[in-house]
N, C-alpha and C positions, 0 to 999 in steps of 0.2 A: 385747379386740378392739383391733387396732392401727390407727393413723390412716394417712391417705394419705401424710403426711409420713414416717412410719416406713417405709412401703413405698418411698418415693422414696429415702431414705437407704440402705436395704438394697440397692436395685437399683444405685445409683450409687457407693456407697462401702463397703458391707459392714460387717463386724465388729460385727454387731448384738448379740453376746453382751456387749458392754460396756454398763454401766448408763447411761453418758452418752448413748448413742444413744436409749434410751427416754425419758430425762429431756428431752433436746432435743426429741424429737417432741412430748411433752406440753406443754412450754413454748411451742412454736410453735402448738399447738392452742389454747391459752388466751391467746395473744398479742393484745394490744391496744395500739396505739401510745400511748395515753393512760395506760397502766398502767406504773408504774415497774418496772424489772427486779427489784428486791428483792421486790416483791409477787408477781411471777410465780414467783420462786424459792420464796417462802413457800407459795404454793398447791401447787406441785410437791412441796415437802417434806412437806406435809400428806398429799398423796395417797400418796406412797411411804414414809411414816413415817420420814423422814430429817430432816436439817437443811439449811437453805438453803445453807450453806457447802459441804456435801458435794455438793449438787446442782450448784453452780457449778463445783466442782473436777472432777466427773465429766464435765460437758459440755466443759470446757476440755480435759481429757485426750482425749476423743473427737475434738474438732475438731483439736487439734494433732497427734495421733498417727494419725489415720485420714484425715480430710479433707485437711489441709494436708501431711502428711508425704509422701504419694504424688503430690501434685499441685503444680505451679508456681502461684504466686499470679496470674500473667498468665492462665493457663488457667482458674483458678477465677473470675477477674474476668469473662472472656468467658462462662463457664458460667452464672454467677449474674446477669450483667448489672449488676455493681456494681464500682466501682473501689476496690480495697483500697489502703491506704497503702503506698507503695513501700518505706518504711523498716521496714515491719512484718515481723517474723519469724513472727508467728502472727496468727490472726484472733481478735478479741475475741468473747466470748460474746454481747455486746450486738449486734455486727454480724451474726453468723450468725442469731440469733433474729429480728432485724429483717428481714433479707433474706428468710428463709424465711417469716416471718409476713406480710410485706407483699406478697410476690411469688409465693407458692407456687402459686397457680392458674396464673399465667403460665409458671412454670418447668415444670410437669408437662404442659402442652399441647403 
């Protein structure tokens, strides 16, 4: 069963055949601001029988090649209500997991 985050990503960005989309959805589902990112990756890796590094790479690929590639950072900033670094050429995994984890209810309403 997929989470609401998965449905949100599918509706707004597509390309759900990429593993990073499912990993990102699960990381957001288990996100807690007090839990370090490496522990979130470890929990996700255990669930998907993978390694934390593979999880991080797949999420980064999905974010860079699906979410960011087809959208301007200014548009994404307005969409997510979060100001990305102007010098950034990509969004860090930590940023997108935090944004979705902290604000997901607000974004989908």
